[in-house]
C-alpha positions as CSV (number, residue, x, y, z in Angstrom):
1,M,30.9,60.3,-10.9
2,I,30.6,61.3,-7.4
3,T,32.6,59.4,-4.8
4,M,32.7,61.2,-1.6
5,G,29.9,63.2,0.0
6,V,29.4,66.9,1.6
7,E,28.8,66.6,5.4
8,L,27.3,69.3,7.7
9,E,28.5,70.7,11.1
10,L,27.0,73.0,13.0
11,H,29.4,74.8,15.4
12,A,28.8,77.4,18.8
13,K,31.9,79.6,16.8
14,R,34.4,79.7,13.9
15,P,35.5,76.7,13.7
16,I,39.4,75.7,12.9
17,L,39.6,74.4,9.8
18,D,40.8,71.0,10.8
19,W,39.2,68.0,11.8
20,G,41.0,66.9,14.9
21,R,40.5,70.3,16.3
22,S,37.3,71.8,15.7
23,R,35.9,69.0,17.5
24,T,35.6,71.8,20.6
25,T,33.3,73.8,18.9
26,L,31.0,71.2,17.7
27,I,27.3,71.1,17.9
28,H,26.0,68.9,15.6
29,G,26.8,66.7,12.5
30,S,25.1,65.5,10.1
31,Y,26.7,63.1,8.2
32,E,23.9,60.3,6.3
33,H,22.8,62.5,3.6
34,G,26.2,63.3,1.9
35,D,26.7,61.7,-1.4
36,A,22.8,62.8,-1.7
37,L,23.4,66.5,-1.0
38,T,26.3,67.0,-3.3
39,D,24.3,65.9,-6.4
40,V,22.1,67.9,-5.9
41,L,25.1,71.2,-5.3
42,V,26.9,69.5,-8.6
43,G,23.0,69.6,-10.4
44,M,22.3,73.3,-9.9
45,D,23.3,75.6,-12.2
46,G,26.9,76.8,-12.2
47,D,26.3,80.4,-12.7
48,D,23.9,80.4,-9.6
49,Q,24.8,83.6,-7.2
50,S,22.5,82.1,-4.5
51,N,24.1,81.5,-0.4
52,I,23.9,77.9,-1.8
53,G,25.3,78.1,-5.4
54,R,28.8,79.2,-3.8
55,V,28.8,76.2,-1.9
56,D,31.9,74.1,-3.2
57,P,30.7,70.9,-3.3
58,Y,34.7,69.6,-3.6
59,G,35.9,72.0,-0.6
60,D,34.9,74.1,2.6
61,T,32.9,76.5,2.6
62,L,31.6,78.2,6.1
63,F,28.4,80.5,6.5
64,N,27.6,81.9,9.0
65,E,24.5,82.7,10.8
66,Q,23.4,86.1,8.7
67,Q,24.4,83.5,5.7
68,A,22.2,80.8,6.8
69,E,19.1,83.1,7.3
70,A,19.6,84.3,3.4
71,A,20.0,80.8,2.0
72,L,16.8,79.2,4.1
73,R,14.7,81.7,1.7
74,E,16.7,79.3,-1.2
75,V,15.3,75.8,0.2
76,P,12.3,75.5,-1.6
77,G,13.4,75.9,-4.9
78,L,16.8,73.4,-4.1
79,L,13.7,71.1,-3.5
80,Q,12.0,71.6,-6.5
81,Q,15.7,70.5,-8.2
82,C,15.5,66.9,-6.0
83,S,14.8,64.0,-8.2
84,D,14.6,61.4,-5.3
85,Q,13.6,60.5,-1.6
86,S,17.1,60.8,-0.4
87,Q,17.8,63.8,-2.0
88,T,15.2,65.9,-0.9
89,A,15.7,64.2,2.8
90,A,19.5,65.4,2.3
91,V,18.0,68.9,1.4
92,L,15.7,68.7,4.5
93,D,18.5,68.2,6.5
94,L,20.0,71.3,5.8
95,M,17.3,73.3,5.7
96,G,17.0,71.9,9.2
97,L,21.1,72.4,10.1
98,L,20.1,75.9,8.1
99,Q,17.3,77.0,10.6
100,S,19.4,76.0,13.7
101,C,22.4,78.3,12.8
102,S,20.3,81.2,12.0
103,Q,18.9,81.2,15.7
104,T,22.1,80.3,16.8
105,P,24.4,83.7,17.7
106,G,28.3,83.6,16.2
107,S,27.3,80.0,15.1
108,Y,28.9,78.5,11.9
109,L,27.5,75.8,9.2
110,W,30.7,74.3,8.1
111,F,30.0,72.3,4.4
112,V,33.0,69.8,4.7
113,G,33.2,69.1,1.2
114,D,35.3,66.5,-0.9
C-alpha cells in the first residue's frame, strides 16, 4: 500500500535538503505523478543496480547532471514496466526532468520521497 508519492524537483544547484530553504534554487517541480512514480520504483527488481534503481521512494535522492544523463538511458526499460497510463505519464514526466537536468550545467534533480 502506497500512501505518499515521490515528487520531483529540478534545482539550479545542489539544493539544501530542507523543504522551506530549497525554494531559492528551484527551477521546476513535478508533484502530480508521485503515487504512480512510486509504484513504478517500488516494482523494480530489488537487486537493480541502475541509476534509477538507486532512487529511494521513501527517502530523498539527488542526481547531478551526469547521473541524470546516465539515467535517461534506463527510461525505455522503465516504460516497459509500466502497467497503466498513470505510470507511463509519471515515467515520461521523469524523462523530461532527467533531460532538463542533463542539459543544465550544475543542476540537480531531487527525488523527494516520503
